[in-house]
C-alpha positions as CSV (number, residue, x, y, z in Angstrom):
1,M,41.9,39.1,36.9
2,P,38.8,37.2,36.6
3,Q,38.4,34.6,33.6
4,Y,35.7,33.9,31.0
5,F,34.6,30.2,30.1
6,I,34.8,29.8,26.2
7,P,34.3,26.0,24.9
8,R,36.9,24.8,22.8
9,E,34.7,24.4,19.8
10,N,34.4,28.1,20.2
11,I,38.2,28.9,20.0
12,R,39.5,28.3,16.7
13,D,41.7,29.7,14.0
14,G,43.7,31.6,16.2
15,R,40.3,33.7,17.4
16,F,37.5,33.2,20.5
17,F,33.7,33.4,20.0
18,A,32.2,34.1,23.3
19,G,28.6,33.0,23.8
20,D,25.1,34.9,25.3
21,E,26.6,35.0,28.5
22,E,29.8,35.5,28.8
23,S,29.8,38.3,26.8
24,H,27.0,39.5,28.4
25,H,29.6,39.4,31.7
26,I,32.7,40.4,29.3
27,L,30.5,43.6,28.4
28,R,27.9,44.6,31.1
29,V,29.6,43.2,34.4
30,A,33.5,43.8,33.7
31,R,32.9,47.4,31.5
32,G,34.8,45.1,28.4
33,K,35.3,46.8,25.6
34,K,37.1,46.9,22.4
35,G,41.0,46.5,22.9
36,D,41.0,45.3,26.2
37,L,42.6,42.1,27.4
38,I,40.8,39.5,28.5
39,E,41.5,35.5,29.8
40,I,39.6,33.0,29.1
41,F,39.5,29.0,29.5
42,D,38.5,26.1,27.9
43,G,37.6,24.0,30.5
44,Q,39.9,20.9,29.7
45,G,42.9,22.6,30.8
46,L,44.1,25.7,28.2
47,R,44.2,29.3,29.0
48,H,44.7,32.0,26.6
49,S,45.0,36.1,26.9
50,A,42.7,37.6,24.5
51,E,41.7,40.5,22.8
52,I,38.0,42.0,22.5
53,E,38.1,43.1,19.0
54,T,34.4,42.2,17.9
55,I,30.9,43.5,19.3
56,E,27.8,42.0,17.3
57,D,25.2,41.4,18.7
58,G,25.7,41.8,22.1
59,L,28.3,39.4,21.7
60,V,32.2,39.0,21.4
61,S,35.6,37.7,19.6
62,G,38.6,38.4,18.8
63,P,42.1,36.8,18.7
64,L,44.4,35.0,20.7
65,K,47.2,37.0,22.0
66,G,49.2,34.0,24.0
67,S,49.0,30.6,26.3
68,L,48.8,31.1,29.6
69,K,49.7,28.5,32.7
70,S,47.5,26.0,33.4
71,P,48.3,25.2,37.3
72,A,47.1,22.2,38.3
73,Y,48.5,19.5,41.1
74,K,49.8,16.9,40.3
75,L,47.5,14.5,42.8
76,K,43.7,14.0,41.0
77,L,41.5,14.0,43.9
78,T,37.7,13.0,43.7
79,L,35.9,14.4,46.4
80,C,33.5,12.1,47.9
81,F,31.4,14.2,50.4
82,A,28.0,12.0,52.1
83,V,24.9,14.6,51.1
84,V,24.6,17.4,53.7
85,S,22.3,20.3,53.4
86,R,22.0,22.4,50.2
87,Q,23.4,25.4,51.2
88,A,26.4,23.1,52.7
89,V,26.9,21.2,49.1
90,E,26.7,24.2,47.3
91,S,29.7,26.1,49.6
92,L,32.2,22.8,49.6
93,L,31.3,22.8,45.5
94,E,32.3,26.4,45.4
95,H,35.5,26.4,48.1
96,C,36.9,23.2,47.1
97,T,36.7,23.7,43.3
98,E,39.0,27.0,44.5
99,A,41.1,24.6,46.3
100,G,41.7,21.7,43.6
101,V,39.5,19.2,43.6
102,E,38.9,17.4,40.1
103,T,36.2,15.7,40.9
104,F,33.1,15.6,43.0
105,Q,30.9,12.5,43.9
106,P,28.3,12.9,46.1
107,V,27.7,9.9,48.1
108,I,24.8,8.5,50.0
109,S,24.9,7.3,53.9
110,S,23.1,6.1,56.1
111,R,23.0,9.6,57.9
112,A,22.2,11.7,54.6
113,Q,20.3,15.0,55.1
114,F,19.7,16.1,51.7
115,D,18.3,13.8,48.9
116,L,20.7,14.5,45.4
117,F,18.9,11.2,44.0
118,S,15.4,12.8,42.9
119,D,15.5,15.4,40.4
120,W,19.2,15.0,39.9
121,E,19.0,16.4,36.0
122,R,17.5,20.0,37.9
123,K,19.6,20.1,40.5
124,S,22.6,19.6,39.1
125,A,22.7,21.9,36.8
126,R,22.8,24.3,39.2
127,L,25.0,22.8,41.0
128,Q,27.5,22.9,38.0
129,N,27.4,26.8,37.8
130,I,28.9,26.6,40.9
131,I,31.6,25.1,40.0
132,L,31.6,27.0,37.2
133,A,31.6,30.3,38.6
134,A,34.4,29.3,41.0
135,S,36.3,27.9,38.3
136,K,36.7,31.4,36.6
137,Q,37.4,32.9,39.8
138,C,40.2,31.0,41.0
139,G,41.9,30.6,37.6
140,C,42.2,27.1,37.2
141,G,41.8,25.6,33.3
142,R,39.9,22.7,34.0
143,L,36.6,22.4,35.3
144,P,36.0,19.5,37.6
145,G,33.3,16.9,37.4
146,L,29.8,16.4,39.2
147,E,29.2,12.9,39.2
148,K,25.8,11.4,39.7
149,P,25.1,10.2,43.8
150,R,26.3,7.0,45.0
151,K,26.4,4.8,47.4
152,F,28.9,4.3,50.4
153,D,29.6,0.5,49.8
154,D,29.3,0.8,46.4
155,L,32.1,3.0,45.8
156,L,34.2,1.6,48.6
157,S,33.4,-1.7,46.9
158,E,35.5,-0.6,43.5
159,G,39.1,-0.7,45.2
160,A,39.8,2.5,44.3
161,V,42.4,4.5,46.9
162,S,41.1,5.9,49.3
163,V,41.5,8.2,52.2
164,L,38.7,9.1,54.9
165,A,38.0,11.7,57.3
166,L,38.7,10.3,60.5
167,P,39.4,12.0,64.0
168,G,42.4,9.9,65.5
169,G,43.5,8.8,62.3
170,K,47.0,9.3,60.9
171,S,48.4,12.7,60.2
172,A,48.5,14.5,56.6
173,A,52.6,14.1,56.4
174,E,52.1,10.3,57.4
175,T,48.8,9.8,55.0
176,A,51.4,11.1,52.1
177,L,54.3,8.7,52.7
178,A,51.7,6.0,52.7
179,L,50.3,7.5,49.5
180,A,53.3,7.8,47.6
181,G,53.3,7.5,43.6
182,K,49.7,7.3,44.1
183,T,47.8,10.3,41.6
184,D,44.2,9.4,41.7
185,V,42.8,9.1,45.3
186,R,39.8,9.4,46.6
187,L,38.9,11.6,49.5
188,F,35.8,10.5,51.7
189,V,33.8,12.8,54.1
190,G,30.7,12.3,56.4
191,P,27.6,14.2,57.2
192,E,27.1,16.1,59.9
193,G,27.1,13.5,62.7
194,G,29.5,11.4,60.6
195,F,29.7,8.2,58.9
196,T,28.1,5.0,61.1
197,K,29.9,2.9,63.0
198,G,29.5,-0.3,60.4
199,E,30.2,2.1,57.7
200,L,33.1,2.9,59.3
201,D,34.0,-0.6,60.0
202,F,33.0,-1.4,56.1
203,A,36.0,1.2,55.0
204,A,38.6,-0.3,57.4
205,E,37.9,-3.8,56.0
206,K,38.5,-2.2,52.5
207,G,41.7,-1.0,53.9
208,V,40.9,2.6,53.6
209,L,43.1,5.4,55.4
210,P,41.9,7.2,58.1
211,L,43.1,11.0,57.7
212,D,43.1,13.1,61.1
213,L,42.1,17.2,60.1
214,G,43.2,18.4,63.7
215,K,41.7,19.1,67.3
216,Y,38.4,20.7,66.7
217,T,35.4,19.1,65.7
218,L,34.8,20.6,62.0
219,R,31.2,21.4,60.0
220,A,31.0,18.4,56.9
221,E,31.6,21.2,54.4
222,T,34.2,22.4,56.3
223,A,35.9,19.0,56.7
224,C,35.9,18.5,52.8
225,L,37.8,22.1,52.4
226,A,40.7,21.2,55.4
227,G,41.2,17.8,54.0
228,T,41.0,18.6,50.5
229,C,43.7,21.2,51.2
230,A,45.5,18.4,53.3
231,L,45.9,16.3,50.5
232,L,46.9,18.2,47.7
233,N,49.8,20.2,49.9
234,A,50.8,17.0,51.1
235,L,51.5,15.4,48.2
236,E,52.4,17.9,45.8
């Protein structure tokens, strides 16, 4: 069953109040009607079952019927992905939301292909909608964050615990042992063609752990999903 996004301020006094867009989805797309049970989430970690009770001026509201489990991974993973094509960015946001990424951090690197710096406000609104749609589909309780694009070197200089997808690196199991007890990790994935030698040397100087994703060459967006799944499950 898909879930519907109801901001926390619209869940009060034991009731929910859907806005225009979610009301449209409930009534027009899902053909919901009075008395139907639906699932809702607030994007901050809470999920509920609820009943469609009132439909006024196309807006849906009703009582909460009970709390639902909000599955979450122990590891809070920030996916630092080098900027690739628009289609690839949209694909990785969708699938890595479903996989369990906590925060998306676009990275500007030497081989960047898609300029996210220009007109960020307009572009980020569309990207946020992709994340929201994926969250509604996959049943998570918390909306992943989306940060503004930042430079590769600046991110590494902050000293956060970091892993970089790299052929010939450590296996997921070996990486998990090295990260034992860590709850916040950044995963860096390069663009098509990978990071430059200079970028890789800088990452090595900063103590970034190399993670091997298998025997074959992956597209950047595929590597994001493979690395996300490998780390989240290895550290669960």
